[in-house]
N, C-alpha and C positions, 0 to 999 in steps of 0.2 A: 468501687463504688458501683450502681448501677446506674445508667443512662437516663438524663433527665429527659422530659419533654418539653418544648415551648414552641410557641408560635412564629409560623417562617413570615420573616419581612419582605415585602416586597421590594425586589433591587431596581424598579422603575419610580422613581420618585419625582425625576426633573425630567422634563424633556425638551429639545429643541426640533423644531421642522424647517430644513432647509430645502430649499425648493430647487429644481431647473425646469428649463421647460418640457423634458418629456418625462421627469420623476419626483416625489416627494422622499425627502430620507427623514425619519422620525429616530432620534437618537434618545435613549432613554438609558437614565443611572442613578445609581441608591443616590441617598443624602450628601456621602462623603465625595461623592463621584471617585469614587476606585472600580467601577464594574460598569459597563456600558453595555446595553444591545444596542439592535440598530433593526427596523422597518423599511423596506422598499415600497412605494407606492405608486402603480405604474398610471402617468396622466394623461394615456395617450386612446384609452379604453372609454368611449363616450358614455355606456352606461353600467361595465362590468366594474367589479371592485376586484385589483388583483394585487393582491399584498404577498410578499415575499419576506419571512424571518430569518434572516442571515446566520446559513448555518458555517460548520468549521471550515470549510472549504471556499467562504467570502462568498463575494458575488458572483463567482464564477457559475456558479449552478444557477441559472435564470428561471428554472421551474417554480411554477406557484404550489405551496406547501398546500395538505387536503388535510391533511393528519396532524396531532401535535407533536410537535418535534421538539423531545426533550434534549436532543443536541444542540439545541439554540447557542449560538457560540453567544461568549461573552468576553468583552473585550477589557484592556487596559486603557487609560487617558491619553497614552502615547500613541497606540495603535490605532484607537478612533482618532486623533489628529494626523495621521500619517494618511486612513482611509480619506477621511474629508478632505487632505490635500491632494489626493489622487483625484475623486471626484472630480475637484475645483478645478485643476487642468486638463481632464479629460475633456469637461465641458466648455473649457476656453480653446482647445485645440479641435473640437469635431465644427463647432462657431464661427470659426476664424475671429474669436475676441480676444486677442493677446495682449491687449489693454484692461480690458473689464473684467471683474470675477463672473465665473460662469455655476457658482453655486452660491445662490443667497442665503439667510439668515430668514426666514420670515414672521416665527414667532416663538416664545417660548412660555412653557407651559407646565402644569402640575399633575395631569393625567387626563385620560381619553376616556371622553362619556361614551362615542359608540361613532357609528356610521348608520348614517340614513339617505334612504333616496326615494325622490317624488315621480317626479315625469321624466325626469333628464338624468344627469348621473349623479353620483355620490357625492355628500359633506362629511366631511371628518371636523366633531365636535369634542372642543380641546375646553381645558379648564384653564384657566390662566390666572385667576385671583383665588386666593383662598384665605380662611382664618381659622386658628385653633380654636376651637369650643369646648375641650372635654379633654382630659387626660385617665385613663382607666391601666391602671399598673405600668405607667412607663406609655402605653401605646395611645398616641395622640389622636385626637379625633377632629375632622375638619369639617369647618362647612363651604360650602362654592360659594365665592363672592361675585364670581365673573367668568363669560364663558366665551370662546372664540368660533364662529361656523364658516370653515372653508371649504370651496370649492374644489374637488380635485381635479376631473378633467381639463387638459386647457383650454383656449379660446379656439383654437384653430380644430378641435375634434368635439364639439359644441355644439350640441343638437340643440335649441331651444324653441321650447313648449310655451304657449302663451299662458296657463294655469300656472306653471310652476312660483311665480312668484308669490300669489296667493297662498299656494300649501307652505311655503317658507314663512309669512308673514303667520301663519295658522300656528306652524313647529315652532316659533319661536314667541308666542303668545303665552306658552311656558315657561314662567320665570325661574331658569335653573339658579341665580342668585338668592331664591327665596326658600329657604329652608329644605336644602338636598345637604345631605351629610357624606362621609365617606372616612375612612380608614387605609393606612398600608399595612398595619397590621394584625387588627381585630377587625371580628366578622361582625359587624352591625345587623346582620339579618337575623342572626342568632342573640338569644339573652346569654346570661353571664354563666348562668346553670350549666348551659350547652358547652359554651365554651372551655369552661375550668373541667367538664367531663373528660368531654374529650383528650384532654390534656392528661388525666389521671388515668387512662387506660393501662392496661395491664402492659408488662414490659415484652411478655411473650408475643403478644398481639401486637404490638410496635413491629418487633424485628420480621414478623411474617407479613405484615401488608407493608414491609419498607419498600421503595418505590427506586431507587436507587440503582441507576446499572453502571457496568466497567469504567464508562466514559466518566459518570459523572463522580464515582469514588475512585477517581485514579488517583494516584500516591507513588512520587518518584522515589518515596525512599523503602515503602513495602519491598523492595527486593531485598533489603539488606537485614531482614528481620527483626527492624528496630517497631515496636509497637507504639502508633503514631494515635491510635484511637482509643486502646486500651483506657478503660476509666476514667475516658475525658469525652468520649461522646455523646451527643445530644439528639434527640430524634425530634426535627421540624415537622410539624403537622399543620396543613392547611386543611381546612373544610369546606366542602361544596355549599355554598350561600342558598340560603331559603329564598325560594325565588317570587315566593308571594310578596315578599317585602323588600325587594330591588324594582328599581323603577329604572335603570335601564338596559334591564338584560335583554330586550328586544334587540338595542342599538348595537350590541356588543357579539348578539346570537350569529351574525355573519361570519366574525372571525374566531368565534371562540375555538374552533377546532384546526385553526391555521397557526396560530402565532401559542409565543411562551405565557404561560400563566401571570408571570407578573405584569402583562400590559393589560390583563383584563383588569379596571376600575369598578366594583359594585357600587354602587349608592342607591339612600334610603332616602325617603322623603319623609317629612314630619316635625317633627321639635327634637333638640339637644341643648341642656342647660346644666351647667355643675356651679353650685357653691361649696365656700370652705366653712366647716363648722369649727370652730376653736372651742375646745375644751379644756380650760385651762392651759392654753397653749399647747396644746396636740391639737393636730389638725388634721379633722376628718372631709371625706368627698362625699359632698352626699350628687346624686349625678341621677338625670331625670330624663330617660330617650324615650321616645313615642318613633312608631313603624308604621307608616300609614299603607294598607293594603294596596298593592297594584293592580289587585282583582278586582270586577266591576268598581273599578274608581269614576270620581264625579263630582258633582255638584247636588245640593242640598235638593230641591224637586225633583230632579230629573234621574238621580237614583237612590231610589227608595228598594227596602227589602234585600231578596237574593235573586241570583240567578241559577240556570238550572244545573250549576255545578255546587252550587255549597258558598258561594263566595257572597257574601255580602258589603253591603255599602255602608261605608264610613267606619270601616272597620280599622281600627288604632290597638297595637298592641302597646302598652306602656310600662316600659321598666324601670322601677327606683335602686339604684346600687348606691351602698355605702362601702366606703373602704377606706383604712387605716393608712392615710397620706405618709406617714412617718417611714414605713416599708414599701416599697414599690414594688418588688417580687412578687410575683402568682403563687409562686410556691410556699414562700414565706410569710407573706404578706396576709392581712386580713380581709377579706371580702364578703358581702352580703347582698341578698336580692331581692326583689318581689316583683313578679307579674301579675298586669291584670288588662283587661281586656273589653273594650267598647264596641260596637255593631250595631245595626241598623234591624228589625224583629226580621230573624230569618224566615218569612215565606213572600208568596208572589204578590205585593202592594204596590200602590203607587199612588200620587195625588196629581189631579188635572192641575196645570199650574194658567189654562187658557180663560179661566173663569175671573183670572186678576183678583182674586180673594187673598186676604192676608193669612187664611187656615183653608188650605183647598179640601174639599171632601177625601175622606181617606177611600180607595177602591179596591178589593181581591180580584186580582186579576184574573186569576186562574183557582180551581177548584183543587185540593192536593189532602184527599181522604187519609192517605197514610203518610203524610209528612216527610216524603221523599226528600225534597229542599233541604230540611231540618233536619234530616237522618246526615245528610251529605256533611253539613254544616258542622254538626257535633262528633261527626266522626273526624274531620279534621283536628276538632278540638283536643279530641281524646290522643291522637296519635301525636301532637303537640304537647297537650301539658298534662294529660293524665289524670286522672279522676279525684274526686270529684268535680265534675262541670257544676256550677253554682249561677244561678242565673237571679238577676235583681232586675228587676221588671218595673221602672220607675213611672208607666204611664198612668192616665188617670182611670179609676175604676168607676165612677161615678159620675154621670154626666145627664144633662137635663137629654140635648139630643146627643147620640153616640157618633162617636167620632174617635177619640183615642183606645175608646172600649173595645169597638172591633177587633183590634190588634191583639189585647189582653185574650179575649175570650179565644181567638185562634189559638195563641202561644201556649195556654195554659192546655187546650187539646192537643198539640202537636207532641206536648212535653209527655201530658200524660199515655198519650198513644207509643211513643217510643220507650217508655221506661218501663212496661209491662213486658218487654222482652229483655231489657238489661238486667245481670246479677243486680242482686237487692243492695251489693257494700258499692256498688258501683253507678247508680241510677242519678239522673240529674235532677240535682235540688234547683226547685221555684219559689224566689219569695217575690211576692205582689206588694209594694207600697206604693202607694198612691202620693209621690212627693208634694204634689200642687196642692190637695187637700190641706194637709199637715201644714203647710204654709200658710197659709190664709187664717189657721186658726192662730188664736192667740193666747189658748191653755195649751197647747202643743210646743216643743221646742223640737226641731228639725232635727239640728245635730246631734241632741242628744241620743233620737232615735238611731240616725246612721252611724251612729258610735258604738248602739248597742248589734247593730247587724253586723259592724264590723270585725267585730272582737270575734262573733259567732266565724264568720266568713274565712278571718285569719287563723282561728284554733283550727278549722277541718281542712285547710290548704296547707298550713305550714309557708314555710320560707328559705330562702338557701342562705346556707352561710357554709364556709370551706374550711373551717374549723371546729374542734368538738367543742361541747360546752365548758363553758369558763368554770373552774375552780371555784369561783365564789359562787356561781350559782348550786354548786352542791354544800358551800357552807350556808347560804341563806336562801334554802329551797323558796319558788313564787309558786302559788296553786294555780294561776292563769300559766305558767312555764310549761308544768308540767301537764297541764292540757293542751297543749299547742299536738296539732297534727301534722303533716306531712311524712316524710320517710327518714329518721334516722340511721346513720352509717357510722363508721368509725373516723374517716373524716370533717363530718360535721352533718348537715343535713340538705335536705332535698325537698323542693315545694313540689308537690302532686297534687295535680288539678287546679283551676283558675276560676276568676271569677268574673263573669262575663255582665256588665252593666248597659242597661239601653231606656234610653226614652224613647220618644217620636224622632228628634235627630238628634241625639246622641251628642247632643253639645254643652247644655247650661247645668241642667237637672245632673246628667252624666258627671259633669267635670268635679260635681261639689262633692258627688257621691265616692267620686274615684279618691277624692284629697282625702275624706276622711275615712277611707280605706287603707289608704296610703301612710297617712297618719297615726292610724293604728300597728302596722307593718312597723312603721319605722321606729317605733317605739321597743318594738321586739326585735328587730336588727338591733337597733342601739345597746340593750341589755347583751345579748347574744356575746357582744364583741365585748363585755365591761366596761361599758363606757357609763350606763347608768345602774344605778339598786333594784330598781324595780319596772318592769315593761310598761310605764304609765308616760305620757306627754299633756301636759294642759296646754293651754289655749295663751296667746299673749306673752308666751315665751320667746327667746329667742330663736331657739331652735326650731319652731316652730312658725314663728314669722318669716324665717329663711325658708321653709318649706311650704308655705301658702304664697310665697311671690314665686316660686318656682312651677309650682301648679296651676296659678291665674297665667303666667306667661305661656304654660304650655297650653291652657284649654282656649289661651284668644289665638293662640296660633292655629290650631285645630279647626277653632271657628272660623278666621277666616280663608281657611285653606277649603272649606265643606260649605259655609253658611254665607261669606261674603263679608263679613264685618267680625270683629270681636264680642265677645260674653257678653249677653245680657244682663243674667245675674250671677253675680259671685259670691264667695263663701260669705261675705262681709253683708253681702244682702241676705240671705238664710241664717246669719248672728242677730239680724236686727240691729246692729251697728252702723251700717253706711251712713255718711252724710247725707243732708235734703240734695247737695247738688248732685248726688250718683242718679236720682231720680231722670233728672233732666238727660244725664248722659245714656242711662236707659233706652231712653225715648228715640237720640239720634242713633243708636247702634240697631234699634229696632226697625227704625226707617232705614238704614243704611243697608241692612239685611232683605229690607223687603226690596229698595231699587235694585240690587244686586242679584238679585233672586229671578227680579222681574225681566232687566234689560240683557245683563252680561253674561249670565250661567250658560246660556245656550251657547256663545262662542267660547267661552272657559271648557264645556267640554268635548266641544268638537277637536278644542288642541290636548285637551289627555288624552280621547281615542286616537290622535295622530300619533302623539307623542310614545305611545304605549304598544302603538302597532296593533291597535283593534281594528281599525282602519286600514289597508295598503292603498294608495292611489294605483288604478290600473286604464290603462288605455284601451278605450273604447266600452267603459265601465260609469257609469254616473259618478258627481264628485259626491266630495264628502258635505259641501253645500247644499247639493241635490236631494241628500237623503229625507225623507217625511219622519224619521224616526233613528233611534239606534238601537233599536229593542235587538232586531238580529244580530247585530255585531257581538252583541254583551248573552246571550242566550245561543248557544250550538246548535241544540237539538230543534230548531224551527228551521236550518240549513240544512240537515242532515238529521239519521236515524242512528242515535250511542247505538255504539257496538253492543254491550251489557247494560243491562239493568238490574236494579241493585235487588235483593228480596227483601218483601213487606214487613217479614219478622227479622231477621237478621241482617239487619241493617248496617252494621260497623265491619270492619275488616276484620277478619280472623287473628291476625298476626298482633294488632293492638289489642284486643281485647284479652290475649295471653297476658300480658305482661302489667295489665292493670295491677295497682291504681301509677307505676310508673310511666311517663310516657316512652312511647314507643322509639321517638326520635331518637333517645339518650341510652337506649340498650343496646348492649356490645354483640352486635350479632354480623351474621356476612353482608346483608342487604345494608346496613348503614358502613360497614367497615369498608364497601367500595363507594362512598360519598367523601372518604378520606385520602389525600396525599399525604405520605409520611416517607422522610426523607433521614438518613443518617449525617451529621454533621460533624464537625468538629465545636469543641466549645468557645472556639475564638473566632468563627466565623461569622461576618457582619450578617449574614440571613437570620439568625438567629440570638445575638445579642442586641436586647433590648437597653442595655446599661448605656451603650456608645450610642444607640438611635436617641436617646432620650436626653442624655445629659451633653453629646455632642462635643466631646472634649478635641477635637481637629476646628472648631472657629472660636472666633470670640463671641462672648455672652455680655448681656447688658439685662442688670437689674431691673431696668425700666422695661425691659421687653419680655420680660417672665412670666408668661401664663400664670403661672400659681400667686404672684404676689398682686396681678392684675384682679384677678375673680373678685365675685362677692363676698365678702368675709362677715360672721356673723359679729364677730368683735367690732368691726369698724362701722359695720351698713347698719346694726342693729341693735348693738350693746350700747345705753346710755352714754352718756361722755360724763355725767356728774361724777365727781371723786367721791370714793366711800360704798359706791354701790358693788352688788356681791356679783364676780363676772362670769358666774358662772352661766351657759344657752338653755339652762332648764331652770332657771327663778323666774317667776310669773311677774311680769311688768304692769307699771300703770298703763291704759292707752295711750295716752302723751310720750311715755317714758321709752322713747326709741331712737337710735342713730339716725334716721334718716328725716328728724323734726329739726334740725339744722338748717334745712332746706327750706326755710320759713317765708321768706321775703324775697325778693327781684335781686338785691346786689347780692345776698348770696347764693341764689341761682346761676348769678352771670359769674362767679368766682370759680364754684363748682363747674358750668363750663367749660372753662378758661383751662382747669386743669386738667379737664377730660381730654382737650386738646392735645393735652404733651403726652396723655399714655400712647403704650403700643398698639395698633390697629386699631384708634378708637372708630365706633362707629359715629353718623353725625348725629351732634347735640339733640336732647329731648329738647320738645316746645314748652313753651311757660305753660301753657294745660297739662300737658302729661306730666308734668314735675309736681303742680300745686295741688293736686288730691294726692291724702293719704291710703283714700280707699280702692284703690284700681292700681291693678300695674298694665304697662304696653303692652303688646303685641310684639310676638316675634322674638327674636332669642341675643338682640342686643341688651334687654333688658337688664340682663344678667350683669353686664359691664359697665353699664350707667353708675353703679354707687360705686363701684370697686374704686375707684381713683376721685372720686368727688368729696372724701374725708380726708385727703390726708394733711388737710392743715384746718384750724378752726376758722370759720369766714371771721370778718369786723364787723360789727353789727354797725351800720351806717346813720347818722341821723342826719334831716332836712329841717332845723330849728332854724338857718339862717342866721345863727351868730358864728362868726368868722373863725372863733379863737375855740369854739367846742364845735371840730371836725369830727372826732370819733366820741363813741360812748364803750366805757367798759373795755378801753384796749389795756390799763392795770387791773387784775382783778383784784379782789380782797383777799387778805392771806388765808383767811377763814376755806375760800373757795378753792384756792389752790390745793391748800396741805390740810383741811377738813376740820381744824382747828386754828384759835388764834394765840399764836405763840406770845406776842404780848400779856396777854394774861398770866395770873400767875395760877400754877398749878395745885388743885385742889388735896387738902391731907390724903385723901383714898389713894391718889395717883401717886403720890409724894411715898406714901408708906408702900405700895408695889415697887416702885423703883427702887428704892432702899434695899427692900429684900433682893430683887435682880442683882445690884451692886455685891452682897453681902455672901448671894450663893459665888459668884464669879470669882469672890477673893478666897474664897473657902474651896477652889477647885485647884489652888497652886500650893495648897499644905494637905491635901490628903493624903492618905498613905494608898500606894500603889496595891497592897495585898487586900484593903477593905472590901467590901462588896457593899458596904450604904456610905453615902453621903450625909455628914451631918453639919448642920449652921444653925450658929445662934443668932437668933432673931429677938427685936424687943417684945416678940409675941408667946416668943419660947422656944425649943426645939422642936425644925423639922426633919423627917426622914424621909429619904427618898428613895427605893425602890429601884437599883436599875432593872431595864427589859433588855439590855443587849452588854454582852462585856467585851472585852475587847485588852487584849497585851499591852500593849501601849500606844495605840492610837487613840486622840482625844482631838480635843478641841485648840488644846495646848502644844500636845508634843505628836510629831509625825514620824513614823518608822520610814528610814529611807528605804527606795525600793530596792529588789535585790535582784541580779539582771543574771538569766539562765546559761548555762555551757554553751549553747548555740547562740547564742547570741551573741556573746562575746567571741566567738570564732569566726563570724560575720565580720565584727568589726577589726578585728586585728587582719582579716584577708583583705580588708577594706584599707586599712592601713599601710599594707605591704605591698597593694597592687599601684599606689601611690608613690610606692619606691622603687616599681618596678620587676618586683617580686609576682609573676602570678600563679593563682589556683589551678590545677588541672583540672578541666570541665567532666564532671560523671555525667550518667548514662543519661539520668534523667534532666541534665542540662542542654547534653546535646541531643534529645528527642524533642524539649522542647523549643530550641534555635531552629529547627527543621521544621518543625512543625508552622513555626512564624514564617520563616523564608515559603514555603509551599501555599499560607494563605494570602500572603502579601504579595507576590509575583508568579505565584502560577495557576 
């Protein structure tokens, strides 16, 4: 059997920082605590960072590692205890402290964010609290809940600086507990399509790229000629992250070439939410992941347009993932994803906020007749997504005074110029649509028009699915399915190209447009997995309501990060079904956004520049708060001449254009293979065993702590509680028919909050205002879990009539509400006739002839002839054939009985090999 491929699971998931006067010792282990690694951090250097990744020789080698060390020693639990004991004893002896400990436990953590230095020594930033947010194929995605920043040099060597504290406050102004995510085994910086494409590389490629050395593949049994790897080897693959979406890359850069890769935990910023769609009991996970670009990052009015390298402001890649949760494996399960992008108009433009106007005038800062910056931006997109690149421009086209139209005219000119040099089949598609104009019109339905655009876009780009087309799509072909674009491969479909949506801010209008495109793609994804019979989804169904809530949480979070407030206009606003209370909330969000932009955005921008390493504090140079502008920090061509300049006509990368419509990043070539780390493992090793990583059989589990039971569910949170309704999540409901309508009054909300407090890892309960309106959702990622536990029991409706005897109402519900019928009433003649026929059919089943191929029964209405659609020898509803035990099972049972009597069977070659493999993996 050919070797399979699996993602490599990091062996550093739990960390403990131990402290002595001269050093820090960072001890990291896997979740099972069977493998340990140790880092030694010197505290005697006032300004330099000296880190030693422990080698095989232990701490006897005191030199600083300057290149990545593949021979980093892996300890067992017993070895780590002995090592820490020796360090404790050695420090007590040196300091003469026989009565006290020389090694102190400073802090426990779950990962290293990185190392940073301002004007004094280095700090280490550790993740001290985490919360599980999603699960993709058994790979957990965590949200950073809390961090700890520890100064490394000890007080005796510290050289103080008066401005150090101010830089520290600016750095900590970036709230790492707000929407930062990481995973120990899943690459969040890449799409699902990329991650699964890497795992499907040909076996020959994996063998040629295997980076294992003699030391790593050491096997004590290989000299005996036993094949311990044959047929059971698994290639572990780890890919380089896409640094554009990594937010702690600069913080880890100083140790990247010094320590083992398991110490490097890359973090993304944006949004992550997951909900469960129950389709007649079959669980389907709907996941939404938004990756915010760390290039040219900042706040609303301070970061507009693009920089000289083609990176645009407020660039976010949104990916919706659909997976059948009944099968966890990446190889055997069903997975589908669709990616779209938002970002500022790729031109040199800005808005002057010094005028204190709600809408500052738009200014084009530089003339760019050859669309140089737009060419760099679209070249990046072609490399990552392939073709076609589709631009949906939602800015205003007609205005009394030119404002947004300035951007439209320049963008049209840039796209027209670039398209004349591209091959016709790969040209950039430009779709202008004045969404604000259509919104004001009473005759036009905004979402209907967006739905038409969405259908056209999804048909051009296609989507990713990791399995071939279902047989049901062949039996019942659909016209829309046959017109679908993308790339069809033997193992499924690939998305080629991407939709890029923008308005001026890329917030409200953009989020609604992306929701409509995502809703259209979700229908195709469900159809491809065989879950619906036509690729169409209607509003007011449980599935769309669940998806809409995810997208509104997604939009609120991204809006808070960039604009300083939640969404002002939501999907319900454009559907024109929002209640009258929504207008006052929209006004408050507008004022909140204006206040944030006017008074706090400058400080937030300074924090982002310092956190991402755009600005490095240097002695003798101006401080961050002394700079009149950060324009020169983000535009490198203003500080030095760029070495090469792109051609005005051949503006793309040659290798990218050769492989279109496929994205170059996913093409198997020498350049991309260098970005992979491939290592051969035994199939039982913990680094690739996702089953043990997910189920964790070595620890006690509780249903109350299980993530899959706490997440938002369509059946619990959206399906009406009325008896007799269709449980399908694709059935159109009335506007007031929703599982969340039971949170209608204050007493019910208090009970829901009380239930919520009992849930595992529960966020703070929502305010009364946050729950009272059904037209909008709270921002942030905590919203997904709020509805998950609040419906575990039906709240009792309290009354306040003053009658002491009548305290509750509807405690005993009528029989008709419970069972759907009133059993005390007599049955109708029609029901009695149906029941009598059913009884007669059951009685005749006893008397049937087994050789007969037809079942006949007499009834008052005549003879009914039923033709069976299946034939069985003996099995039916009344008679069951006993199971047969095969020969091998009988032998195993007999051997088990003999073993209890002391008669042992000799071990075969396969058993011996398996036992030795277990010993090697467990103890060596």
